[in-house]
N, C-alpha and C positions, 0 to 999 in steps of 0.2 A: 274532677269537677272543679270548675273555676268559681270562686266566691269573690264577688266584688264588694270591697269594703269602701263605702263612700267616705270622703273627707268632709266632715261637717264643719262648716265655719259659721253657720247661723246659730246663734244662742239667744236666749231671752235675756233682757236686761234685768237688773235687780227689781226695778219697779214692775216689770211684766210678770216676774215670778211671784209677786205678791197679789196679782190681780185675781178677782173672783173667777174670771173666765179661765185662767190657767189652772187654778185650784180645782175647778169643776172638771176640766178636761183631764187633768192628771189623775183625779179619782176614777174617772171613766176608764182611762187607759190602764190603770192598775187593776181594776176589776176585769177588764177584757183580757189582760195578760194572764191573770190567774185562771180565767175560764179556758183560754187557749192551752195553758200548761196542763190543766186537768184533762182536756180532750186529748192532748198529746200522750198522756199516760195510758190511754186506752190501747191495749195490746192487739186489738183486732183491726187496727188501721193498716192500710197498705203502705208500701214505701213512698208512693207518690203523695198519699194523704199526709203522712208524717212530714215529708219535705215541705208541703204547702203550709202546714201548721207551724213548722219551724221558721219559715219565712215570715209568717204573720207575727210570731213571737219576736223575731229580730226587729221587725218594723215597730212594734209597740215599745220595745226597749230603746230603740233609736229616738222615738218621739219623747219618751220619758227623760232621755239624756239631754234634751234641749235646755233644761234649766241647770245643767252642770257647768262649772267653769271650765274653759278650755285649758288644757295643760300648756305650760309655757315651753316652747321648743326653741332651740338655738337657731339663729338665722342660717340659711343655706350657705355653705362655704363653696366658693367657686374656684 
């Protein structure tokens, strides 16, 4: 199975992180993430259903990571 890990370069600015809109969206995403995790714990799911839920969980986690600082990486050496 090939898993594509996107390179995220978009991040929220410090001011955006403090906005009421982001705070409300973050709260919604955190609740949605917990709901998805709870559903994923259901042992009666098929492999396909579990995979779909894991994809949704990964998406929620990626969205929540938008307010994290990007790690500083060294410049590419050529």
